[in-house]
N, C-alpha and C positions, 0 to 999 in steps of 0.2 A: 779678951783673947789672952795666951800668957805666949811669953816668946821663947822657942825651942831649946834648946843645949848647942853644943859640937855631936854631943854622946846622943844627944838623943833624932835632931837630927839624919846625923852619922849610922843608928840606927831604925827608922822608918823611913831610913832608906834602901838598908838592908834587908828592910824586912818584906819590901820590895817584889824583889829581885828572887825572895827565897827556893833551895831547890826546893821539887816536886818531893811533898813526904815521904812518894811511893816508886820506883824509875821500874817498872818491865819490863824491858831490855839487860834489867842486871837481875835484874826477879830469874827470869824467865833459860840467863848466862848461867845463875847459878844453880838452879832446878837442876841445867842441866851435867853442871857436873856431879851432883851430888848419884842424879840416877845413874852415870860412869860409874861412879864410883864399888856404891854398891852389886850393879855389873858383874863388878871387875872382882867383887867377893866375893858374888856369890862362883862365874866361873872355879874363882881358886880353891873355892866351899869344895869343887864334886868332882876339884882332878883328882886329890888324889882317893875314893870315894869309885873314879871310873878306874884306878888303875891298880887297888885294889882288887877289882871287879875281873879287869881285862887277868893278874896273876893266877886268878879261881879259875875262870873259864879255860884258860891254859894248862892249869894246874889237874887236873878233872879232862882232859881231852885227851884222854886215853881211854878216860868212861864209858865219857859220854860219844861219844867222837861215832862207831858203827851203826850210834842209833840216833844221832842227826844227822848223818851223811847228804840221804835224801832231801830234804828242806834245806841243806845248805850245799847243794848245788844248785836247789829255785832260786833260792836268793842270792846271790851270787850276782845278777844283771841287776838287780831292783839293789842289792849297797853302794854299789858302784856308781850308778846314776844320784846314788844319795850323799855320796864321799863325791866324786864332780859338783853338785852341786855350792855345799860348802863352803870350800875351794873358792866353788868359782862368791860364792857368798859375801866370804874372809876378804879377800880380792876383789871388793867393789866399794866396800865395807871401809875401806883401807885408801884407795885412793878417791873414794868422796873424800872422809877427815883429811888426808891429805890436797884437794884440790878447794880445804874448806875455809880452812889458814892460810 
């Protein structure tokens, strides 16, 4: 058997302690950051369209107002419940994000 050089001994020692080829915690964290960035990009892309739709609805309100008034009166409670739920979900998500750090 041939004698190993010091460099070969060190290489053999470091080869035994090599890190795993794939770190699942790092991969999960990276995927979560990518998903969060994509979600914010989608929200950012949809925001101008929501603004345009709101302006269009505001501009057409004098024309469409009388014809949709009965429908609007019946949807006020549903809209208030959905809005309140959205606010609660956003607050809870922000609180969970703050606590996870």
